[in-house]
Backbone bond lengths (Angstrom), bond angles and torsions (degrees), N, CA, C in turn:
res aa  C-N    CA-C-N  psi(-1)  N-CA   C-N-CA  omega(-1)  CA-C   N-CA-C  phi
1 M - - - 1.464 - - 1.539 111.01 -
2 R 1.323 115.67 -35.84 1.469 119.92 -179.36 1.533 110.64 -62.55
3 R 1.347 115.24 -44.27 1.458 119.82 179.34 1.520 111.14 -66.53
4 F 1.323 116.29 -37.91 1.464 121.49 177.87 1.519 110.65 -59.74
5 L 1.319 116.77 -48.14 1.469 121.12 -179.12 1.522 111.73 -66.41
6 E 1.335 116.60 -34.39 1.464 119.57 177.71 1.527 110.80 -67.15
7 T 1.334 116.73 -41.57 1.466 120.49 177.63 1.517 110.66 -64.58
8 L 1.323 116.57 -37.85 1.466 121.08 176.81 1.521 110.13 -62.74
9 R 1.332 116.65 -42.37 1.468 120.53 179.00 1.528 110.75 -62.07
10 V 1.329 116.29 -41.87 1.464 120.74 -179.22 1.526 110.46 -64.81
11 Q 1.337 116.56 -45.46 1.467 119.69 179.56 1.523 110.97 -61.82
12 R 1.321 117.63 -39.34 1.466 120.25 178.71 1.527 111.59 -67.40
13 W 1.321 115.47 -41.62 1.468 119.48 -179.76 1.529 110.25 -63.28
14 D 1.325 116.16 -44.38 1.467 120.18 177.48 1.518 110.82 -59.67
15 D 1.310 116.26 -45.90 1.458 120.95 -177.31 1.518 110.87 -59.46
16 H 1.327 116.02 -42.37 1.460 119.58 -179.09 1.530 111.50 -70.61
17 R 1.319 117.28 -50.83 1.466 119.65 -170.63 1.525 112.82 -73.25
18 Y 1.321 118.07 -27.41 1.457 120.54 -178.85 1.534 113.33 -91.38
19 Y 1.333 117.23 -33.82 1.471 118.95 -164.77 1.532 114.92 -122.95
20 H 1.335 116.93 10.22 1.470 118.39 -177.30 1.527 111.24 -139.23
21 H 1.319 116.90 57.29 1.455 121.79 176.85 1.534 111.69 -85.30
22 S 1.310 116.48 -34.78 1.463 121.73 -174.50 1.523 111.64 -74.51
23 R 1.339 115.65 131.37 1.466 119.30 177.10 1.540 111.19 -66.96
24 I 1.339 116.84 -30.50 1.461 118.67 176.08 1.524 109.79 -66.73
25 N 1.319 115.82 -44.47 1.462 119.87 177.51 1.521 110.84 -60.30
26 Q 1.320 116.79 -42.94 1.468 119.82 178.40 1.531 111.31 -62.53
27 S 1.339 116.21 -41.62 1.469 120.31 179.88 1.517 110.99 -65.46
28 L 1.327 116.55 -40.20 1.463 120.08 177.61 1.527 110.70 -66.57
29 H 1.321 116.49 -33.46 1.463 118.98 175.17 1.519 111.60 -67.05
30 L 1.323 116.50 -31.86 1.465 119.67 175.66 1.529 110.10 -65.56
31 V 1.326 116.54 -45.18 1.481 121.00 175.85 1.524 109.59 -59.25
32 S 1.326 115.74 -45.48 1.454 121.09 179.94 1.524 111.50 -60.70
33 A 1.319 116.43 -44.34 1.459 120.70 -177.38 1.526 111.72 -62.44
34 V 1.328 116.64 -46.17 1.468 120.36 178.76 1.529 110.22 -62.42
35 S 1.330 116.35 -39.58 1.464 120.77 179.65 1.524 111.09 -65.89
36 F 1.328 116.05 -41.92 1.463 119.48 178.57 1.532 111.23 -63.74
37 L 1.321 117.15 -39.47 1.463 119.59 179.30 1.529 110.62 -63.15
38 F 1.335 116.59 -38.62 1.466 119.80 176.17 1.533 109.57 -65.20
39 A 1.334 116.40 -40.84 1.468 120.28 178.09 1.528 110.41 -63.17
40 Y 1.341 117.26 -40.75 1.464 120.75 176.54 1.527 110.30 -57.83
41 A 1.327 116.00 -43.16 1.462 120.48 -177.89 1.521 111.76 -66.18
42 M 1.337 116.87 -27.82 1.460 121.24 -176.01 1.523 113.63 -94.74
43 V 1.337 118.19 -12.32 1.453 119.96 -167.52 1.527 113.69 -62.63
44 F 1.321 118.84 -32.62 1.469 120.62 179.33 1.521 112.04 -88.11
45 Q 1.325 116.04 -21.99 1.460 120.07 179.09 1.527 111.30 -87.06
46 D 1.323 117.30 -43.41 1.464 122.50 -179.23 1.530 108.50 -147.58
47 P 1.338 117.75 84.04 1.461 121.13 -176.30 1.529 113.58 -57.85
48 A 1.318 117.48 -35.21 1.468 120.40 -179.41 1.522 110.76 -65.01
49 L 1.329 116.66 -45.24 1.460 120.28 178.03 1.528 110.32 -63.36
50 A 1.328 116.46 -40.77 1.463 120.24 178.26 1.529 110.80 -59.76
51 A 1.329 116.68 -40.88 1.458 120.50 179.61 1.520 111.66 -66.30
52 L 1.330 117.01 -40.16 1.461 120.59 178.59 1.523 111.03 -62.97
53 I 1.318 116.55 -44.09 1.470 120.50 178.06 1.520 110.22 -65.58
54 G 1.334 115.31 -43.76 1.456 120.48 -176.95 1.525 112.97 -61.81
55 W 1.342 116.23 -41.82 1.468 119.27 -177.64 1.535 112.65 -87.33
56 L 1.312 117.31 -49.13 1.468 119.96 -172.77 1.521 113.45 -72.84
57 L 1.299 117.21 -31.54 1.470 119.74 -177.43 1.535 111.47 -110.54
58 A 1.325 116.36 -58.03 1.466 119.60 -173.99 1.526 112.49 -66.79
59 M 1.326 117.07 -49.88 1.458 120.12 -175.81 1.532 111.77 -71.87
60 T 1.320 117.53 -42.07 1.471 119.52 -177.93 1.519 111.46 -67.02
61 S 1.322 118.30 -41.43 1.467 119.94 178.71 1.525 110.43 -64.47
62 R 1.302 117.00 -38.78 1.467 121.38 179.58 1.530 111.20 -64.25
63 Q 1.314 116.35 -45.63 1.469 119.68 -176.24 1.527 112.14 -77.20
64 L 1.309 118.54 -29.63 1.464 120.22 173.80 1.524 110.76 -56.52
65 G 1.317 115.64 -41.74 1.457 119.94 179.47 1.512 112.22 -61.86
66 H 1.325 116.58 -43.17 1.467 120.22 -178.72 1.524 112.27 -70.60
67 F 1.324 116.72 -43.11 1.453 120.04 -173.86 1.530 112.98 -75.59
68 F 1.322 117.55 -36.49 1.463 119.63 -168.89 1.528 115.49 -113.37
69 F 1.306 118.35 -19.85 1.463 119.07 -172.94 1.523 114.82 -119.03
70 E 1.314 117.67 -22.58 1.463 119.49 -179.71 1.527 109.71 -76.25
71 P 1.343 118.39 129.24 1.471 121.00 -179.19 1.529 111.80 -58.64
72 K 1.314 115.09 140.56 1.462 120.27 -179.99 1.537 111.77 -119.84
73 D 1.342 115.80 11.64 1.460 118.65 175.38 1.534 108.85 -85.58
74 Y 1.319 117.12 -170.33 1.460 120.45 -176.51 1.523 110.38 -65.76
75 D 1.321 116.63 130.24 1.458 123.22 -179.63 1.525 108.57 -86.07
76 V 1.336 115.27 98.81 1.458 120.72 -176.64 1.524 111.24 -66.61
77 V 1.323 116.91 -38.38 1.458 121.34 -176.81 1.527 110.88 -61.49
78 N 1.331 116.20 -48.60 1.458 121.12 -177.59 1.526 112.96 -95.55
79 Q 1.353 116.14 -0.61 1.467 121.60 -179.24 1.521 110.76 51.72
80 A 1.330 114.83 56.09 1.465 120.13 -176.74 1.522 109.92 -143.82
81 T 1.308 116.19 140.47 1.459 120.57 174.62 1.523 109.60 -80.51
82 H 1.311 115.18 161.85 1.468 119.91 176.44 1.523 109.87 -60.18
83 E 1.318 116.92 -40.32 1.462 121.73 -178.90 1.534 111.00 -62.52
84 Y 1.324 116.05 -40.52 1.467 119.80 178.59 1.527 110.48 -64.10
85 K 1.326 116.15 -44.56 1.460 119.63 -178.60 1.522 111.34 -63.96
86 E 1.334 116.14 -36.41 1.466 120.03 176.80 1.532 110.67 -66.46
87 E 1.325 115.87 -36.98 1.466 120.71 -176.59 1.530 111.93 -68.54
88 I 1.341 116.98 -38.30 1.464 119.73 -174.52 1.527 112.98 -91.76
89 K 1.326 117.70 -4.94 1.466 120.02 -176.59 1.525 110.26 -60.51
90 V 1.302 116.11 128.72 1.461 121.02 -176.64 1.522 110.81 -71.41
91 G 1.300 116.42 -43.49 1.461 119.84 -175.86 1.514 113.12 -90.03
92 Y 1.335 115.16 -135.25 1.462 120.98 -178.94 1.526 109.81 -85.70
93 N 1.333 116.28 108.63 1.459 118.48 172.06 1.528 108.70 -77.71
94 L 1.323 117.75 -179.48 1.469 119.83 -174.18 1.524 112.37 -59.98
95 Q 1.322 116.98 -37.17 1.460 120.03 -179.92 1.519 110.76 -64.60
96 R 1.327 116.10 -47.08 1.459 120.11 179.20 1.525 111.23 -66.83
97 K 1.338 116.56 -33.54 1.463 119.43 177.84 1.526 111.38 -65.57
98 I 1.331 116.30 -37.19 1.467 119.72 177.94 1.527 110.10 -60.19
99 V 1.326 116.42 -42.78 1.464 120.70 178.70 1.532 110.14 -62.77
100 L 1.330 116.44 -47.37 1.463 120.74 -178.96 1.526 111.29 -62.82
101 M 1.329 117.21 -45.76 1.455 120.54 -178.20 1.535 111.24 -67.84
102 T 1.323 117.46 -32.35 1.461 120.88 176.84 1.525 110.34 -66.12
103 I 1.333 116.37 -43.23 1.470 120.06 176.16 1.514 110.28 -59.78
104 W 1.325 116.65 -41.99 1.468 120.87 179.56 1.525 111.48 -62.13
105 V 1.331 116.97 -47.73 1.456 121.08 -177.29 1.529 111.65 -64.70
106 L 1.319 116.51 -38.69 1.467 120.19 -175.43 1.532 113.09 -85.74
107 S 1.311 117.17 -13.81 1.462 120.57 -173.28 1.532 115.74 -58.77
108 P 1.353 120.22 -31.24 1.474 117.86 178.39 1.533 114.04 -72.92
109 L 1.328 118.69 -15.14 1.471 120.85 -174.94 1.530 113.79 -55.87
110 P 1.337 119.88 -43.14 1.462 118.27 179.58 1.532 113.90 -56.96
111 L 1.344 116.60 -29.27 1.474 119.25 178.40 1.516 111.76 -63.50
112 Y 1.330 117.08 -27.69 1.465 120.96 178.93 1.527 110.76 -67.44
113 F 1.328 116.30 -38.81 1.458 121.18 -178.76 1.521 112.63 -89.10
114 D 1.335 116.44 -30.10 1.460 121.10 179.89 1.524 109.04 -140.18
115 P 1.339 117.64 94.20 1.468 121.20 -176.83 1.535 113.77 -59.36
116 T 1.345 117.02 -16.61 1.472 118.42 177.46 1.517 112.10 -85.41
117 F 1.339 116.67 -7.48 1.467 122.59 -176.47 1.534 110.05 50.95
118 F 1.340 113.71 61.06 1.466 122.13 178.15 1.528 112.34 63.34
119 G 1.345 114.99 34.20 1.455 120.25 175.19 1.507 115.76 87.76
120 I 1.310 117.24 5.68 1.472 120.38 -178.03 1.527 111.70 -81.06
121 F 1.352 117.63 -40.36 1.453 122.27 -175.41 1.523 111.25 -108.18
122 E 1.305 114.73 157.99 1.461 120.52 162.57 1.531 106.96 -76.29
123 P 1.335 118.80 138.28 1.475 119.23 -179.78 1.526 111.58 -52.80
124 H 1.337 116.48 134.15 1.459 120.29 -177.80 1.531 110.72 -70.36
125 A 1.320 115.45 140.51 1.464 121.03 179.03 1.517 111.66 -105.81
126 T 1.315 116.65 -17.62 1.468 121.15 -179.27 1.524 109.24 -133.08
127 T 1.332 115.25 165.49 1.466 120.29 177.17 1.514 110.78 -62.62
128 M 1.323 117.04 -38.27 1.467 120.38 -179.66 1.514 111.57 -63.89
129 E 1.313 116.95 -38.22 1.463 120.01 177.37 1.531 110.14 -65.18
130 F 1.334 116.26 -39.64 1.462 119.97 177.19 1.530 110.50 -61.46
131 V 1.329 116.43 -45.16 1.466 121.11 179.73 1.526 110.79 -60.55
132 R 1.319 116.74 -41.51 1.462 120.00 -179.17 1.526 111.09 -68.42
133 H 1.322 117.13 -34.92 1.464 119.60 175.64 1.536 110.72 -65.08
134 V 1.332 116.09 -42.60 1.458 120.44 176.73 1.526 110.17 -60.60
135 A 1.323 115.94 -43.93 1.459 120.58 -179.27 1.529 111.62 -61.29
136 Q 1.325 116.41 -38.66 1.468 119.91 178.65 1.533 110.94 -66.08
137 I 1.326 116.01 -38.11 1.470 119.71 175.61 1.521 109.57 -63.07
138 W 1.330 116.97 -43.13 1.468 121.12 179.99 1.520 111.31 -63.85
139 L 1.328 116.88 -36.15 1.462 119.97 178.32 1.535 110.27 -62.14
140 V 1.325 115.58 -43.68 1.465 120.14 179.07 1.537 110.49 -64.54
141 I 1.339 116.50 -40.29 1.475 119.94 178.75 1.527 110.28 -62.91
142 G 1.335 116.87 -41.96 1.455 120.41 179.43 1.524 111.78 -62.00
143 I 1.330 116.16 -48.52 1.465 120.23 178.59 1.529 110.18 -64.97
144 G 1.340 115.53 -41.43 1.456 119.76 179.95 1.515 112.82 -63.98
145 G 1.351 116.76 -39.41 1.457 120.30 178.28 1.517 112.21 -62.66
146 L 1.332 116.04 -39.54 1.462 121.11 177.93 1.526 110.71 -65.91
147 L 1.334 116.31 -48.26 1.460 120.10 -177.52 1.526 111.68 -67.60
148 F 1.343 116.86 -38.54 1.458 120.43 -178.72 1.525 111.39 -60.61
149 R 1.325 116.77 -50.26 1.467 119.64 -178.17 1.530 110.63 -68.15
150 T 1.333 117.57 -35.32 1.462 120.79 178.08 1.521 110.63 -60.00
151 V 1.331 116.30 -50.54 1.463 120.68 -179.48 1.523 110.59 -67.12
152 Q 1.333 117.20 -37.83 1.462 120.50 177.38 1.518 110.89 -59.12
153 L 1.335 116.29 -40.41 1.472 120.32 178.58 1.530 111.43 -66.50
154 F 1.338 117.42 -28.13 1.463 119.50 175.28 1.522 110.40 -54.71
155 F 1.333 115.97 -36.67 1.463 120.84 -174.15 1.531 112.60 -93.03
156 V 1.336 117.42 -41.44 1.471 118.95 -177.74 1.526 112.15 -81.19
157 K 1.338 117.12 -23.64 1.475 121.51 175.74 1.528 108.47 -120.27
158 D 1.328 115.73 -97.07 1.462 121.76 175.40 1.519 108.26 -162.28
159 V 1.326 116.29 170.57 1.465 121.07 -175.82 1.520 111.09 -61.38
160 E 1.320 117.26 -42.05 1.459 120.20 -178.65 1.525 111.47 -60.98
161 T 1.322 117.29 -44.66 1.468 120.60 179.32 1.512 111.26 -58.56
162 G 1.334 116.37 -42.67 1.457 119.98 179.18 1.512 112.92 -64.52
163 L 1.322 116.89 -43.64 1.467 120.70 -179.82 1.527 111.18 -68.17
164 V 1.323 116.07 -38.46 1.465 120.00 177.67 1.521 110.07 -64.53
165 W 1.329 117.08 -43.94 1.463 120.22 179.79 1.529 110.84 -61.65
166 A 1.320 117.84 -43.47 1.465 120.88 178.21 1.523 110.82 -60.80
167 T 1.333 116.11 -41.56 1.470 120.64 177.19 1.516 111.05 -62.77
168 K 1.326 115.74 -42.12 1.469 120.66 178.91 1.520 110.51 -60.80
169 I 1.325 117.56 -46.81 1.458 121.45 -177.93 1.524 110.46 -61.21
170 L 1.320 117.31 -44.63 1.459 121.07 -177.15 1.528 112.46 -69.04
171 T 1.328 116.98 -28.15 1.470 120.27 -178.18 1.524 112.78 -101.80
172 D 1.340 117.86 -2.11 1.462 120.85 179.60 1.527 114.00 -54.29
173 P 1.339 119.64 -40.25 1.474 118.23 -179.68 1.528 113.20 -55.78
174 F 1.337 116.95 -42.20 1.465 120.44 178.39 1.530 110.47 -65.38
175 H 1.319 116.07 -44.30 1.462 121.19 -176.82 1.526 111.27 -69.56
176 D 1.325 116.85 -38.44 1.469 120.36 -179.40 1.528 111.97 -63.92
177 I 1.321 116.77 -38.17 1.465 119.67 177.27 1.524 109.42 -63.38
178 K 1.316 116.25 -41.57 1.454 121.75 179.19 1.530 111.42 -61.97
179 L 1.333 116.54 -38.11 1.462 120.69 -176.22 1.520 113.93 -83.82
180 Y 1.341 116.58 -38.51 1.466 119.79 -164.65 1.522 114.82 -115.25
181 Y 1.317 118.38 14.73 1.459 118.90 -178.11 1.530 112.70 -66.07
182 K 1.332 117.52 -20.57 1.465 120.85 179.28 1.525 113.16 -91.69
183 A 1.340 117.34 -8.10 1.462 120.83 -174.44 1.532 113.56 -58.85
184 P 1.349 119.65 -42.98 1.470 118.15 179.39 1.526 112.98 -61.43
185 F 1.332 116.88 -34.62 1.463 119.80 178.89 1.529 110.48 -68.83
186 A 1.321 115.95 -36.00 1.468 119.77 176.07 1.522 110.82 -64.08
187 L 1.319 116.85 -38.53 1.466 121.06 177.32 1.518 110.99 -62.12
188 L 1.319 116.28 -40.42 1.466 120.44 179.26 1.522 111.34 -63.86
189 R 1.333 116.69 -24.83 1.479 120.15 176.83 1.531 110.99 -85.34
190 G 1.327 116.22 0.91 1.464 120.07 -179.82 1.512 113.78 84.41
191 E 1.310 117.54 20.06 1.457 122.20 -178.55 1.529 108.99 -95.14
192 W 1.320 116.75 107.00 1.473 121.47 -174.56 1.526 112.69 -88.28
193 I 1.334 116.62 -31.95 1.464 121.48 -179.30 1.521 108.69 -120.00
194 D 1.302 116.42 136.44 1.462 121.82 -179.48 1.532 109.43 -67.38
195 P 1.327 118.86 111.58 1.466 120.86 -176.95 1.524 112.82 -71.95
196 R 1.317 117.48 -16.38 1.462 120.65 -175.30 1.519 112.65 -71.41
197 H 1.343 117.56 -17.15 1.455 118.75 175.35 1.529 110.84 -62.01
198 A 1.301 115.99 -27.95 1.466 120.28 -178.97 1.525 112.09 -82.74
199 Q 1.339 117.69 -1.84 1.458 121.01 -176.89 1.529 111.41 -107.34
200 G 1.328 116.66 25.64 1.451 119.13 -174.27 1.509 107.67 66.02
201 D 1.345 117.34 -120.80 1.461 119.50 179.29 1.519 112.16 -140.07
202 E 1.332 116.72 24.77 1.454 118.58 -179.39 1.521 113.14 -67.13
203 W 1.358 116.05 -14.85 1.459 119.52 179.15 1.514 112.14 -79.18
204 A 1.345 118.28 -8.60 1.461 120.91 -169.35 1.521 112.49 -57.43
205 H 1.316 117.14 -47.94 1.461 118.99 -176.06 1.526 111.11 -68.10
206 E 1.298 116.74 -29.77 1.462 120.56 -178.92 1.522 111.18 -62.53
207 D 1.336 116.49 -38.98 1.453 120.12 -177.82 1.519 112.46 -97.77
208 G 1.322 116.59 9.87 1.444 118.79 177.77 1.519 112.75 77.63
209 A 1.327 117.84 15.84 1.457 119.95 177.51 1.526 109.10 -79.11
210 E 1.346 116.36 -172.87 1.446 118.11 -169.83 1.511 113.10 -119.62
211 W 1.329 119.62 10.88 1.456 121.29 -174.17 1.515 111.82 -109.28
212 T 1.326 115.23 157.67 1.451 122.87 175.56 1.515 108.98 -128.21
213 D 1.331 117.34 171.43 1.457 120.89 176.80 1.523 110.79 -58.73
214 E 1.330 115.98 -39.83 1.456 119.92 -179.72 1.513 110.90 -63.23
215 D 1.329 116.75 -39.27 1.457 121.02 176.91 1.512 111.41 -58.67
216 A 1.334 115.53 -44.14 1.458 120.09 -177.05 1.515 110.97 -62.29
217 V 1.336 117.35 -33.99 1.455 120.81 -179.96 1.526 110.83 -76.37
218 E 1.335 115.55 -39.64 1.454 119.97 -174.84 1.509 113.46 -79.13
219 A 1.327 117.91 -16.12 1.449 121.02 -176.14 1.527 110.40 -121.21
220 P 1.334 118.37 73.66 1.466 120.38 -176.63 1.513 113.00 -61.12
221 H 1.291 118.39 -45.65 1.459 121.48 171.97 1.520 110.02 -171.92
222 A 1.314 115.20 161.48 1.461 120.74 -175.94 1.508 112.33 -93.79
223 G 1.323 118.36 0.87 1.451 120.73 -175.83 1.518 112.92 -76.09
């Protein structure tokens, strides 16, 4: 368990220091995190609604930050190119995200040609029924995307890395709120890039995060 938690810490540290420099991206992750927590609360009561919130609000806000606002030039703080960071990313890098998001966007199309979706659903009679069928498909895609990458990591890395990554993804909403709750206020001050990335990690305790300078040195990356 100790090694598991250490690997989780390393994956989280990498995720923050490499992929969350932009205050807009951090703020969008805060929106995403709150939305995901609401979706978590609804998933057993109304899975379709949870899927709609998870994809339309939580997932889109999260990915907008990565695709459009996170800097992609040379990372002076971490001395890493964008290409290097994409290569070592444990989870879904931008290329893999494009594939996943494309599957999500195109997934309702079969319902147009076959309202039963290959015999799974009763044909929808109302727009709301159609929306709920789409939401159920999206729920399966979300779960499938998580399981696919987890199992893939079993083979390209190891079983522990895959299980740790899945744990990280499921708990990210809680952690993101802890890390980025101040980001919107920083934006209001006109701060577009988080200056604390340039300070190693001495700011961690100030914001209630879990890293120290020693951690940053000992955990270069999880790739």
